[in-house]
Backbone as CSV, one residue per row, in Angstrom:
resi,resn,N_x,N_y,N_z,CA_x,CA_y,CA_z,C_x,C_y,C_z
1,MET,25.123,1.541,-6.784,23.782,1.871,-7.407,22.864,2.474,-6.448
2,ASN,21.764,3.387,-6.807,20.981,3.885,-5.662,19.501,3.142,-6.048
3,HIS,19.081,2.230,-4.900,17.999,1.783,-5.180,16.771,2.320,-4.834
4,SER,17.177,3.278,-4.102,15.959,4.387,-3.790,15.052,4.995,-5.190
5,VAL,16.103,4.797,-6.282,15.354,5.532,-7.654,14.226,4.334,-7.567
6,GLY,14.343,2.971,-7.315,13.080,2.406,-7.699,13.156,1.809,-9.181
7,LEU,12.477,0.939,-9.626,12.553,0.236,-10.668,11.949,1.093,-11.870
8,ILE,12.330,1.649,-12.720,11.971,2.215,-13.911,11.913,1.491,-15.285
9,LEU,10.709,1.119,-15.736,10.520,0.198,-16.977,9.754,0.509,-18.108
10,HIS,10.370,0.102,-19.308,9.765,0.773,-20.664,9.120,-0.358,-21.305
11,LYS,7.865,-0.358,-21.605,7.293,-1.485,-22.053,6.351,-1.448,-23.304
12,SER,6.144,-2.528,-23.986,5.412,-1.713,-25.331,4.239,-1.912,-24.948
13,THR,3.151,-1.440,-25.858,1.904,-1.191,-25.411,0.997,-2.998,-25.395
14,SER,1.507,-3.721,-25.560,1.480,-5.435,-25.769,1.961,-6.006,-24.411
15,GLY,2.933,-5.301,-23.876,3.566,-5.436,-22.249,4.698,-6.495,-22.479
16,ALA,4.995,-6.339,-23.889,6.496,-6.526,-24.054,7.558,-5.618,-23.615
17,TYR,8.653,-6.478,-22.929,9.465,-5.427,-22.316,10.727,-4.662,-22.885
18,LEU,11.055,-3.451,-23.073,11.800,-2.952,-23.949,13.197,-2.388,-22.940
19,SER,12.887,-1.653,-22.127,14.213,-1.312,-21.502,14.017,-1.052,-19.993
20,ALA,15.137,-0.888,-19.235,15.054,-0.509,-17.984,16.307,-0.096,-17.022
21,ASN,16.048,0.931,-16.078,17.270,1.192,-15.406,17.874,-0.348,-15.008
22,GLU,19.143,0.497,-14.236,20.031,-0.692,-13.764,19.474,-1.598,-12.644
23,TYR,18.653,-0.843,-11.883,18.178,-1.425,-10.956,17.180,-2.804,-11.264
24,ALA,16.790,-3.044,-12.550,15.916,-3.764,-12.713,16.885,-5.260,-12.885
25,LYS,18.194,-5.323,-12.964,19.230,-6.497,-13.335,18.861,-6.931,-11.381
26,VAL,18.613,-6.618,-10.055,18.470,-6.638,-9.147,17.215,-7.146,-8.789
27,PHE,16.362,-5.874,-9.519,14.702,-6.691,-9.347,14.337,-7.730,-9.770
28,TYR,14.757,-8.108,-10.951,14.766,-9.601,-11.842,15.596,-10.357,-11.781
29,GLY,16.642,-10.193,-11.022,17.667,-11.198,-10.820,18.202,-11.512,-12.283
30,LEU,18.432,-10.564,-13.197,18.896,-10.786,-14.483,20.725,-10.696,-14.353
31,GLY,21.028,-11.243,-15.301,22.658,-11.003,-15.708,22.808,-9.873,-16.496
32,THR,22.026,-9.461,-17.303,22.248,-8.344,-18.153,20.739,-7.473,-18.418
33,LEU,20.691,-6.620,-18.966,19.137,-5.715,-19.221,18.646,-6.579,-20.562
34,GLN,19.743,-7.293,-21.364,19.443,-7.517,-22.693,18.479,-8.652,-22.438
35,ASP,18.802,-9.176,-21.497,17.611,-10.507,-21.112,16.442,-10.207,-20.825
36,LEU,16.110,-8.594,-20.075,15.103,-8.101,-20.027,13.863,-8.254,-21.316
37,THR,14.654,-7.822,-22.348,14.218,-7.493,-23.695,13.695,-8.722,-24.137
38,LYS,13.613,-10.151,-23.767,13.218,-11.421,-24.132,12.134,-11.748,-23.591
39,THR,11.364,-10.694,-22.184,10.581,-10.992,-21.173,9.353,-10.407,-22.131
40,ASN,8.149,-10.389,-20.831,7.019,-9.943,-21.320,6.174,-9.956,-19.430
41,ASP,5.196,-9.090,-19.816,4.116,-9.226,-18.177,3.524,-10.656,-17.889
42,GLN,3.339,-11.401,-18.953,2.968,-12.824,-18.653,4.675,-13.773,-18.048
43,TYR,5.311,-13.547,-18.547,6.572,-14.254,-17.974,7.065,-13.917,-16.429
44,TRP,6.806,-12.802,-16.437,6.989,-12.565,-15.052,5.888,-12.804,-14.020
45,ALA,4.501,-12.765,-14.389,3.411,-13.086,-13.595,3.467,-14.529,-13.367
46,GLU,4.202,-15.305,-14.167,4.219,-16.809,-14.206,5.399,-17.421,-13.369
47,ASN,6.180,-16.351,-13.226,7.608,-16.683,-12.694,8.061,-16.054,-11.087
48,LEU,8.395,-14.733,-11.162,8.640,-14.041,-10.270,7.711,-13.719,-9.065
49,TYR,6.313,-13.462,-10.087,5.209,-12.880,-9.149,4.012,-14.104,-8.948
50,HIS,4.537,-14.914,-9.226,3.430,-16.503,-9.229,3.287,-16.556,-7.265
51,SER,1.967,-16.451,-7.213,1.415,-16.975,-6.103,0.325,-17.606,-5.753
52,GLU,-0.018,-18.376,-4.619,-1.040,-18.938,-4.149,-2.533,-18.359,-4.262
53,HIS,-1.828,-16.638,-3.724,-3.134,-15.734,-3.630,-3.709,-15.432,-4.593
54,TYR,-3.302,-15.737,-6.046,-3.993,-15.183,-7.131,-3.677,-15.869,-8.287
55,SER,-4.265,-15.763,-9.371,-4.290,-16.671,-10.311,-3.203,-15.880,-11.229
56,THR,-2.582,-16.588,-12.196,-1.936,-15.689,-13.213,-2.595,-14.639,-14.255
57,GLU,-4.177,-15.256,-14.388,-4.648,-14.645,-15.322,-5.349,-13.379,-14.711
58,GLU,-5.546,-13.690,-13.282,-5.935,-12.480,-12.670,-5.041,-11.262,-12.181
59,LEU,-4.110,-11.206,-12.137,-2.657,-10.706,-12.079,-2.633,-9.929,-13.572
60,LEU,-2.348,-10.588,-14.277,-2.552,-10.032,-15.648,-3.686,-9.016,-15.936
61,CYS,-4.956,-9.330,-15.823,-6.053,-8.542,-15.768,-6.025,-7.175,-15.111
62,SER,-5.699,-7.347,-13.899,-5.277,-6.038,-13.226,-3.913,-5.327,-13.605
63,ILE,-3.081,-5.736,-14.370,-1.949,-5.142,-14.950,-2.701,-4.522,-16.289
64,GLU,-3.118,-5.308,-17.044,-3.540,-4.388,-18.030,-4.925,-3.462,-17.828
65,GLN,-5.450,-3.258,-16.776,-6.431,-2.549,-16.353,-5.655,-1.207,-16.496
66,GLU,-4.367,-1.365,-15.345,-3.873,-0.473,-15.013,-3.153,0.239,-16.450
67,ASP,-2.463,-0.621,-17.412,-1.675,0.004,-18.677,-2.755,0.541,-19.330
68,ARG,-4.149,0.141,-19.273,-5.432,0.935,-20.171,-5.404,2.145,-19.632
69,LYS,-5.532,2.797,-18.313,-5.722,4.087,-18.110,-4.524,4.707,-18.370
70,ALA,-3.457,4.256,-18.092,-2.102,5.109,-18.600,-2.156,5.222,-19.919
71,LEU,-2.753,4.441,-20.772,-2.511,4.804,-22.368,-3.949,5.523,-22.804
72,ASN,-4.622,6.257,-21.788,-5.606,6.693,-22.090,-4.931,8.390,-22.241
73,GLY,-3.923,8.302,-22.046,-2.949,9.510,-22.016,-2.525,10.384,-20.918
74,GLN,-3.325,9.925,-20.121,-2.990,10.619,-18.350,-1.888,9.472,-17.453
75,ALA,-1.138,9.932,-16.891,-0.114,9.512,-16.105,-1.180,8.925,-14.773
76,LEU,-0.735,7.512,-14.254,-1.583,6.896,-13.600,-0.661,6.605,-12.596
77,PHE,-0.813,7.077,-11.036,-0.728,6.873,-9.622,-1.218,5.840,-9.003
78,SER,-0.615,4.822,-8.639,-1.755,3.707,-8.232,-0.681,3.073,-6.788
79,LEU,-1.125,2.383,-5.782,-0.756,1.470,-4.714,-0.971,-0.073,-5.277
80,LYS,0.152,-0.389,-5.432,0.117,-2.061,-5.531,0.524,-2.612,-4.654
81,LEU,-0.026,-4.273,-4.642,0.912,-5.184,-3.534,1.091,-6.025,-4.743
82,LEU,2.321,-6.759,-4.604,2.616,-7.957,-5.245,3.185,-9.230,-4.283
83,PHE,3.216,-10.114,-4.518,4.098,-11.461,-4.316,5.026,-11.768,-4.794
84,ILE,6.289,-11.332,-4.609,7.623,-11.508,-4.885,8.303,-12.762,-4.503
85,HIS,8.210,-13.871,-5.095,8.755,-15.207,-4.529,7.872,-15.934,-3.181
86,ASN,6.427,-15.056,-3.508,5.327,-15.426,-2.560,5.798,-14.547,-1.387
87,VAL,6.315,-13.231,-1.033,6.496,-12.565,-0.254,6.001,-11.179,-0.569
88,PRO,4.915,-10.807,0.175,4.411,-9.868,-0.254,4.736,-8.417,-0.180
89,LYS,5.205,-7.728,-1.248,5.456,-6.268,-1.192,4.793,-5.171,-1.882
90,ILE,4.792,-3.754,-1.405,4.045,-2.640,-1.462,5.124,-1.812,-2.534
91,PHE,3.813,-1.606,-3.319,4.996,-0.570,-4.135,3.653,0.697,-4.330
92,LEU,4.331,2.078,-4.776,4.011,3.093,-5.020,4.108,3.086,-6.570
93,THR,3.194,3.140,-7.733,3.549,3.392,-9.257,3.182,4.485,-9.979
94,HIS,4.157,4.563,-10.477,3.761,5.585,-11.306,3.483,5.243,-12.851
95,LYS,2.557,5.175,-13.803,2.798,4.707,-15.155,2.210,5.757,-16.214
96,SER,3.032,5.901,-17.279,2.639,7.443,-18.121,2.910,6.735,-19.567
97,PRO,1.962,7.346,-20.805,2.601,6.929,-22.114,3.779,7.790,-22.739
98,ILE,4.490,7.068,-23.268,5.763,7.254,-23.976,5.168,7.744,-25.487
99,ILE,4.827,8.985,-25.630,4.150,9.679,-27.242,5.398,10.066,-27.954
100,LEU,5.354,9.662,-29.418,6.290,10.028,-30.200,5.637,10.104,-31.585
101,ASN,5.660,11.522,-32.618,5.042,11.830,-33.680,3.289,11.641,-33.472
102,ASN,3.151,11.810,-31.756,1.623,12.088,-31.485,0.992,10.977,-31.380
103,GLN,1.529,9.733,-31.245,1.027,8.669,-31.287,1.638,7.804,-29.697
104,ILE,0.897,7.307,-29.060,1.357,6.626,-27.890,2.461,5.168,-28.596
105,GLN,3.715,5.258,-27.907,4.625,4.124,-28.485,4.703,3.027,-27.531
106,ALA,4.702,3.308,-26.281,5.267,2.860,-25.173,4.751,2.807,-23.867
107,ILE,4.943,2.259,-22.277,4.799,2.851,-21.212,5.431,2.805,-20.415
108,ARG,5.805,3.591,-19.811,6.781,3.988,-18.588,6.477,3.758,-17.226
109,CYS,6.985,2.703,-16.666,6.744,2.286,-15.514,7.441,2.597,-14.438
110,HIS,7.246,3.517,-13.245,8.363,3.494,-12.025,7.485,3.023,-10.910
111,TYR,8.387,1.826,-10.308,7.896,1.292,-9.167,9.057,1.713,-7.905
112,ILE,8.155,2.245,-6.738,9.236,2.421,-5.595,8.530,1.377,-4.591
113,GLU,9.206,0.843,-3.572,9.045,-0.266,-2.652,8.425,0.636,-1.517
114,CYS,7.564,0.523,-0.864,7.016,0.914,0.589,7.186,0.131,1.591
115,ASP,7.776,0.698,2.711,7.355,0.041,3.920,6.354,-0.646,4.419
116,PRO,5.915,-2.283,4.333,5.008,-2.315,4.330,3.995,-2.163,5.599
117,THR,4.766,-2.262,6.844,4.203,-1.591,8.013,3.334,-0.542,8.064
118,LEU,3.406,0.093,6.800,2.918,1.360,6.610,1.777,1.414,5.736
119,ILE,0.958,0.365,5.662,-0.002,0.069,4.478,-0.894,1.001,4.632
120,HIS,-1.297,1.151,5.986,-2.737,1.929,6.430,-2.691,2.939,5.849
121,ILE,-1.532,3.785,6.159,-0.804,5.156,6.132,-0.985,5.146,4.500
122,ASN,-0.252,4.613,3.785,-0.355,4.399,2.203,-1.993,4.401,1.697
123,THR,-2.587,3.639,2.105,-4.075,3.654,1.651,-4.656,4.514,1.835
124,ARG,-4.268,5.287,2.852,-5.316,6.488,3.419,-4.987,7.758,2.712
125,LEU,-3.415,7.693,2.245,-3.107,9.013,1.381,-3.612,8.610,0.052
126,CYS,-3.608,7.372,-0.353,-4.182,7.029,-1.834,-5.729,7.697,-1.968
127,GLN,-6.473,7.435,-0.870,-7.625,8.007,-0.729,-7.908,9.322,-0.835
128,ALA,-6.975,10.026,-0.147,-6.873,11.508,0.351,-6.533,12.176,-1.305
129,ASN,-5.735,11.494,-2.200,-5.093,11.888,-3.612,-6.056,11.093,-4.544
130,GLN,-6.807,10.616,-4.309,-7.258,9.893,-5.410,-6.063,8.800,-6.381
131,ILE,-5.728,8.510,-5.533,-4.427,7.494,-6.256,-5.132,6.066,-6.506
132,TYR,-5.053,5.563,-7.957,-5.903,4.357,-7.905,-5.197,2.860,-7.606
133,VAL,-6.104,2.212,-6.559,-5.592,1.050,-6.015,-6.755,-0.265,-6.821
134,SER,-6.015,-1.170,-7.786,-7.062,-2.244,-8.152,-7.553,-2.626,-7.244
135,GLU,-8.823,-3.461,-8.074,-9.781,-4.461,-6.768,-8.846,-5.736,-6.224
136,LEU,-7.574,-5.860,-7.211,-6.610,-6.947,-6.844,-6.012,-6.861,-5.630
137,THR,-5.366,-5.452,-5.657,-4.739,-4.859,-4.588,-5.895,-4.747,-3.240
138,LYS,-6.837,-4.182,-3.554,-7.629,-4.222,-2.225,-7.840,-5.507,-1.835
139,LYS,-8.305,-6.657,-2.206,-8.127,-7.608,-2.032,-7.283,-8.470,-1.202
140,LEU,-6.103,-8.087,-1.534,-4.869,-8.862,-0.973,-4.779,-7.970,0.069
141,ILE,-4.383,-6.783,0.041,-4.421,-5.969,1.539,-5.484,-6.562,2.166
142,GLN,-6.640,-6.620,1.986,-7.772,-6.979,3.526,-7.848,-8.096,3.768
143,HIS,-7.119,-9.157,2.979,-6.892,-10.684,3.181,-5.607,-10.286,4.308
144,HIS,-4.694,-9.835,3.738,-2.877,-10.002,4.245,-3.124,-8.963,5.592
145,PHE,-3.655,-7.981,5.592,-3.397,-6.687,6.559,-4.573,-6.438,7.595
146,ASP,-5.442,-6.788,7.326,-6.875,-6.396,8.070,-7.380,-7.359,9.090
147,THR,-6.858,-7.921,9.908,-7.080,-8.598,10.776,-7.534,-8.021,12.058
148,LYS,-8.839,-8.307,12.442,-9.541,-7.095,13.801,-8.989,-7.702,14.901
149,VAL,-8.531,-6.808,15.909,-8.012,-6.691,17.018,-8.984,-5.498,18.100
150,PRO,-9.379,-6.261,19.096,-10.021,-5.103,19.975,-8.960,-4.118,20.721
151,LEU,-9.744,-2.851,21.222,-8.681,-2.096,21.938,-8.721,-2.548,23.081
152,THR,-7.590,-1.958,23.877,-7.364,-2.418,25.452,-8.471,-1.943,26.023
153,VAL,-8.914,-2.187,27.481,-10.083,-1.573,28.435,-9.619,-0.338,28.679
154,ARG,-8.293,0.235,28.787,-7.919,1.475,29.479,-8.133,2.714,28.166
155,GLU,-7.496,1.693,27.288,-7.721,2.875,25.419,-9.224,2.862,25.420
156,ARG,-10.138,2.161,25.559,-11.015,2.506,25.522,-11.755,3.657,26.399
157,GLN,-11.421,3.320,27.658,-11.635,4.279,28.705,-11.460,5.839,28.721
158,CYS,-10.103,5.837,27.748,-9.699,7.136,27.665,-10.250,7.740,26.728
159,LEU,-10.557,6.871,25.563,-11.486,7.166,24.153,-12.804,7.841,24.672
160,LYS,-13.502,7.157,25.438,-14.711,7.180,25.955,-14.633,9.059,26.543
161,LEU,-13.763,8.788,27.401,-13.797,10.539,28.037,-13.339,11.410,26.992
162,LEU,-12.207,11.122,26.582,-11.988,12.088,25.296,-13.294,12.555,24.323
163,SER,-13.855,11.501,23.964,-15.206,11.557,23.133,-15.894,12.742,23.655
164,ARG,-16.170,12.721,25.052,-16.783,13.454,26.073,-16.601,14.774,26.238
165,GLY,-15.285,15.188,25.603,-14.598,16.640,25.906,-13.841,16.376,27.167
166,PHE,-13.208,15.410,27.534,-12.709,15.682,28.869,-11.037,16.270,28.385
167,SER,-10.835,16.697,28.786,-9.139,17.180,28.857,-8.020,16.019,29.213
168,ILE,-7.190,16.114,28.676,-6.003,14.840,28.976,-6.099,15.017,30.712
169,LYS,-5.875,16.065,31.222,-5.884,16.539,32.837,-7.095,15.892,33.395
170,LYS,-7.923,15.864,32.955,-9.194,15.236,33.665,-9.577,14.116,33.428
171,ILE,-8.889,13.677,32.120,-9.123,12.011,32.223,-8.294,11.551,33.087
172,ALA,-6.995,12.170,33.000,-5.995,11.027,34.202,-6.539,11.351,35.478
173,MET,-7.064,12.406,35.792,-7.486,12.810,37.303,-8.845,11.660,37.573
174,GLU,-9.715,11.499,36.493,-10.807,10.723,36.610,-10.779,9.135,36.493
175,LEU,-9.447,8.358,35.988,-9.192,7.350,36.025,-7.943,7.145,36.858
176,SER,-7.265,8.011,37.686,-6.595,7.983,38.732,-5.286,7.351,37.979
177,LEU,-4.913,7.886,36.696,-3.560,7.969,36.518,-3.054,8.996,36.018
178,SER,-1.577,9.119,35.846,-0.818,10.152,35.161,-1.107,10.625,33.681
179,GLN,-0.934,11.886,33.656,-1.206,12.304,32.284,-0.330,11.461,31.288
180,ARG,0.666,11.568,31.394,1.698,10.847,30.054,1.171,9.918,30.100
181,THR,0.627,8.739,31.121,0.168,7.698,30.798,-1.234,7.656,30.253
182,VAL,-2.303,8.690,30.096,-3.154,8.520,29.301,-3.025,9.262,27.920
183,GLU,-1.735,10.257,27.947,-1.115,10.147,26.489,-0.827,9.122,25.584
184,HIS,-0.044,8.009,26.652,0.329,6.928,25.951,-0.835,6.036,25.585
185,TYR,-1.731,5.611,26.123,-2.707,5.036,25.928,-3.602,5.393,24.154
186,LEU,-3.892,6.928,24.520,-4.392,7.335,23.244,-3.432,7.682,21.952
187,GLU,-2.153,7.343,22.350,-0.924,7.266,21.390,-1.342,5.833,20.500
188,ASN,-1.180,4.976,21.263,-1.696,3.504,21.072,-2.657,3.175,20.271
189,ALA,-3.905,4.054,21.002,-5.574,3.893,20.123,-5.297,4.541,18.830
190,ARG,-4.586,5.536,18.890,-4.324,6.195,17.270,-3.732,5.184,16.571
191,ALA,-2.561,4.881,16.556,-1.766,4.047,16.070,-2.862,2.677,15.671
192,ARG,-3.407,2.286,16.399,-4.147,0.748,16.105,-5.058,0.952,15.428
193,LEU,-5.700,2.209,15.535,-7.032,2.542,14.785,-6.761,3.260,13.190
194,ASN,-5.314,2.990,12.851,-5.181,3.864,11.951,-5.056,5.522,11.885
195,CYS,-5.072,6.354,12.739,-5.436,7.501,12.966,-4.529,8.555,12.560
196,LEU,-4.327,9.620,11.977,-3.354,10.701,11.773,-3.709,11.594,12.902
197,THR,-4.889,11.978,13.478,-4.803,12.854,14.273,-5.990,12.873,15.315
198,THR,-5.720,13.244,16.490,-6.849,13.345,17.600,-8.157,13.248,17.073
199,TYR,-8.335,14.074,16.569,-9.872,14.440,15.789,-10.200,13.427,15.061
200,GLU,-9.296,12.588,14.230,-9.947,11.692,13.465,-10.255,10.720,14.534
201,LEU,-9.157,10.739,15.608,-9.428,9.380,16.500,-10.856,9.259,17.209
202,VAL,-11.280,10.366,17.594,-12.367,10.685,18.180,-13.843,10.499,17.451
203,ALA,-13.397,10.538,15.956,-14.503,10.596,15.129,-14.887,8.889,14.742
204,ARG,-13.814,8.517,14.862,-13.370,7.093,14.513,-14.346,6.243,15.748
205,TYR,-13.776,6.774,16.964,-14.492,6.011,18.143,-15.930,6.373,18.204
206,THR,-16.177,7.434,18.214,-17.665,7.829,18.093,-18.717,7.356,17.152
207,GLN,-18.228,6.813,15.874,-18.865,5.781,15.057,-19.731,5.178,15.529
208,ASP,-18.943,4.567,16.160,-19.397,2.646,16.760,-18.466,2.424,17.754
209,ALA,-18.860,3.094,18.959,-17.943,2.726,20.261,-17.464,1.189,20.420
210,SER,-18.747,0.663,20.325,-18.918,-0.991,20.667,-18.107,-1.885,19.464
211,LYS,-17.642,-1.038,18.342,-17.173,-1.888,17.240,-15.492,-1.409,17.225
212,CYS,-15.046,-0.584,18.059,-13.714,-0.092,18.033,-13.029,-1.313,17.598
213,VAL,-12.029,-1.348,16.588,-11.241,-2.220,16.084,-9.720,-1.991,15.509
214,VAL,-9.080,-2.400,15.534,-7.664,-2.264,15.091,-7.269,-3.444,13.735
215,TYR,-6.265,-2.732,13.290,-5.706,-3.599,12.280,-4.617,-3.998,12.652
216,SER,-4.048,-5.297,12.547,-2.810,-5.523,13.001,-2.029,-6.114,11.780
217,LYS,-0.842,-5.924,11.639,0.187,-6.003,10.668,0.567,-7.746,10.369
218,ALA,0.508,-8.006,9.022,0.643,-9.761,8.782,2.069,-9.586,8.881
219,ASP,2.134,-11.264,9.079,3.457,-11.545,9.238,3.802,-11.882,7.610
220,LEU,4.967,-10.315,7.590,5.357,-10.481,6.127,6.829,-11.010,6.059
221,ALA,7.685,-11.445,7.239,9.176,-12.119,7.079,8.633,-13.455,7.240
222,ARG,9.140,-13.942,6.045,8.887,-15.903,5.969,10.071,-16.359,5.867
C-alpha cells in the first residue's frame, strides 16, 4: 500500500462520508471501507480528532468553512493542523467539488501528512502561494510551535556585521574566528529565524535587531 499518496476521501455536501482510498482504513483504523460510510465529520471530530486544544464545535466550524470555500466551485489548497489521538499532525490538503450534471454533488478531499518539524517552511510557502490557513490552524500553530528563544551572542555578532555589509572573510577577521565557524553561526541563525536565504536573514535581523527571536519546535512525540 502506497501511503505517500495520502488520504483521499469523498464526502457529501452535508459532511457524510461516501468513499475513500485504501489508506483510509489505516488512517481511521477501520476494518473495511464500508465502515467509513456510516460516519461523518462530526463522528470523527468527537472521536479521532478529539482534543483539549479545541472544542468539537470549533473544529466542525473550521471544516465547514473550508468545505464552503471548495463548494464555491474552486479547488481549495490549505494547511491544516489536527490532533489525532491528541498528537499534533500537519497536513497539506486539497478540496475540490465533484460536479455531475452541472451540479455539485460531493467534495473530494486529499490529505498528505507533512513533517511537523518543517511547519515554518510550510507556512511560509502557504503565504507565498496564497494557500488557505484557517483561523483555528493559525491559533494551534502559534500555540504549539511559536516559543520564542533568543539568538546566541555569536550569532548576533555575525549577523550585526553581515548586516553592515561585511563579507564572511571580514567577519571572521573581526571576530577572530575561522570562516567556516562564521558560516556555521549564520547557518544556525538562518535556521533559527526560519529564513530561506541570506538576504531574508539580514532583512529579518535589521527589522528589529534587539528583538531577534527564533521559534523552537514543540514536543511532538508523546
